[in-house]
N, C-alpha and C positions, 0 to 999 in steps of 0.2 A: 534480762531474761526472766520470764514468768514460769516458774516451776509449780505444777499442780500435782500434789501427792494425795493418794487415796488413803483414808484412815486418819483420824485426828489423834488417837491415843497410843498408837504403836510406837515402839522404840525408834524405828527409823524415821517415822513421820515427825516425832518430837525432836529428834536430832537435826533433821533438816530445817524445821521451824527455827530452832535455836541458831543454826548456822546462818540463816537468812537475816537475822536481826543485825541491823547496822551494816549490812553488806551492800554497798552501793552497786546498783545495776542488777541486783538479784531480788526477786520477789517470790517468796514461797507461800503458797496457798494450800492449806489442807482441807479436804472435803470428806465428809462422812455422813453417817445416818443422822437424820432421816433423808436429807437431800440426796445422798448417794447410798444406796443399799444394794450390795452385791447380789442379794437374793431376788432383787426386782430389776431386771435388765434395763427397762426403759429409764429408770432413775439414773442409772450409770451414764447412759448416752446424754441425757438432758443436763445433768449436773456438770459433766466435763465440758460440754459445749458452752454452758453459761460461764464457766471459769476462764475460758479463753487461754489455754496454756500454750507456751512455746514448746514445752516438753512435759510429758506425763510420767510420774513415778507411781507405779502400781505396787503399793506397799501393804494395803489392807489385805488381811487373810484370816482364815480360820486356823488357829494355832494350837488348839487343845488336842494334843497328840493322842492321849488315852481316850478322851471323850469321843474322838472321831470314830473309834471302833464301834460305838453305839449310835453314831449319827452320820453314817456315810453319805446319805443324801444331802444333808446340810453342808458337810465338808466339801463335797464335789460342787454343790451349787455356788459356794463362795470361791473356792480355790481354783476351780476349773471354768465353769460357765461364767462366773462373775469376772474372773481375770481376763477371759477372752473378750468380754464386753468392754472392759477398760481399754484393751488394746484396739478394739474396733472403734471405740469413740475417738481415740487418738488418730487412728487412720482416717476417719471421716474428716478430721480437721487438718490432715496432712502433716501431722507432727509425730516424732518418735515416741516410743514408750520404753521405759526402763522398769523391768519387772523383777521383783525379789522372789527368789526360790530358795531351795534348801538342800542340804546334804542328805536328807531323808529320801531323796530319789534313788540313793544307792543302798545296797544291802550290807555294806561294811565289811565285805569279805576280801577286799583287795589288800595286798601286802604293803602298799605304800600310799602316797597321797593320790587322790583321784584327779584325773584331768578331764577336760570337757568331753572328750571322745569316748570315755569309758562307758561300758554298757550300764544302763540303769536297771534297777531291780528293787523297787521299794518293798519294805517289809510289812507295811501296814496301810491303813486307809489314808492317814495324813499324807504320807509320802506319795501314795498313788494319786491322791487328789492334786498335789502340787505338781507332779509330773504331767498330769492331764492339763493343768493350767499352763505349763510351759508350752505344750503342744498347741493349746488354744490361742495363746498369745502369738506364737510364731505364725499360725495360720491366718490370724486376723490382721496382722500388721507386719509387713516385711521389714520395716524400720524399727527393729526391736533389739534391746539389750536385755538378756535374761541373766541375772546375777545370782548365782547359787552361793549362799553363805552358810555359816554354822556357828553354833554355840554363842549366840548373840547376847550381849549384856550392855547396860548403859546406866546412867543415873535415873532413867525413866521406866515406868511400868514395873512389871514383875519379871525377874530374871534371876539367874543363879547367884550372882554377886550379892544382890539384896537379900536373897534367901539365906545365904551363909551368914551374913552379918546379923540378920534377925535371929537365926537359930543360936548363934554364938552368944547373943545377949541373954539367953535363957538356959543354956546348958553348958556343961564342961567338956563334953565330947560329942562329935558329930560323925556319923558313919557315912562314907561317901564311896561310890563305885570307883574302882581303880583299874578296871580292865576295858574301859571305853576311852578311845583316844581321838583327839581332834585339835582344832585351832580356835581358841577363844577369840571372838571377834567383837570389837566395840562398835556399837551403833553410831557413835560419833565419828569413827573412822569410815564406816560405810557411807555416812552422809557426805563426808569429805570426798570420798571416791566418786560418789554419784555426781556431785557438783563438778568435779574435775572432768568426768566423762561427758556430762551435759554441756559444759563449756566447749569441749572439742566438737560435739555434734552441732552446736550453734555456729562455730567458726568455720567448719569444713562442710560445705554443702555437697561435696563429692564423697563424703565418708561412706564407705561400703562394708566395713568390717562388722556388720551387725551379726548377732548370734548369741550363743551361750558363753558366759564367762564365769569362772570361779573367783570369789572375792572373800578372803578370810584373813585373819590375823597371821602375822609372821611367827613361825616356830610352833611347835606342838607340845601337848601335854595330855595328861589324863585328868578326869574329874577330881580325883582326890588331891593331886598335886596342885591343881588350879585352886581348890578350896584352901589348901595350906598357904598358898601365896596370898590369897585374898585376906586371910585372917592374920597372917604375919604382918602384912602391910597395915591392916587395921590397927594392930597393937602398936605399931610405930607411931601412929597418929592419935593414940589414946582411945581407940575404939574397941569394940568387943573382940574377944579372942577365945578360941576353944581348940582342944586337940582334935585332930582328924584321924579316924580309924579307917583303914582300907577295907573294903568289902568287895565281893564279886557281884557281877550283874545278877547271878542266880540268887544272891542273898537279898536282892531288892526287886522283887517281882513287880512288873507293871503290865497293864492290859495290852499295851502296844509294845512290840519289840523295838529296841534301839539298835542302830548300827554300832558294831564294836569299833569300827574304824570310820571316823568322820573327817579324816584329814583331806584337805583340798589344796591342790596346787594353784596358786594365783599367778603363775608365770605368764599366762596368755594375757591377762588383764594388764600386768605390768609392762609387757612388751608393746601392747597396742596403745595404752593410754599414758604410759610413763609415770605411773603411780604405784607405790608400794606401801602396804600397810606397815605401821610400826610393829616392833616386837610386842607380842601380846602382853608381856609383863609391864611394859611402859604404859600402855593404854589402861591396863587394869589398875595400876598404881594411881593414875589420875582419877579414875572413877571412884575408887575406894576412898581416896583422900577427899574428894568432893562430897561423898555420902557421909563420911565420918565427921569431917570438919565443917562442911558447909550446910548440912541439913540436920534436922532433929531426928532422934531415934524413931519417932512416929512416922517420919517420911519413908523409912525403910520398908514399911508395910504397904505403901501406896501402890 
């Protein structure tokens, strides 16, 4: 199976590339700028055609949540128009597309975990652009899986886990928001789930359960308790540690509003594909150990 993923440097793309190493029968090819530029639609069509995928994973995105408030045109060009072109390119080749979306399509006001049929109501430009991207993908390619995920971290790129370890190396106390809840989700697990779903799509030519799915780590927490777990685990492995002080969202103002509730139910994905994410603590432990034991301190800022 030849899996073509958009974006070379993203957490999911990097995780898929790693998963493909030494995996017989699987070839993962990542394509990005300048060959594929989501703001230049024709490059998308051409680059994906040249890559000759069996399945396309649409992972490249504009992810600067606060900056998007000042760059709405760019956010929509990448996350909506660009994502639609990726799905169109896959459709022209007669192959499915697996598109990554986000919890930010919701406003966070629900009392429990969101399911796929809950009403969307993004709070800012980023969420609105990703919701428009879901709609563009669905319109361009009927053979689509749209995977909404949340609180993504990994050994790659910039993310919350690496930020906590970096800050703990320089200070004794870190203030972290305690009134936003969600499911920490490891990109390594997302990659595993994508490969599991892709394999089913390749095996089952009669697969019809295309549509939107939620895909997030098992169990929930808030940002401050997530930070505590990261740093307590780091200390076990001889890495940096700091105290975590709970603060409210109002004490940490940002240009874009964040959902207070980002919890996602992954029951539909588990039922359809027979795959469940590990408990978020287990996955976080593996990533922290890898960062603390297996990489230099300088790598935490990469």
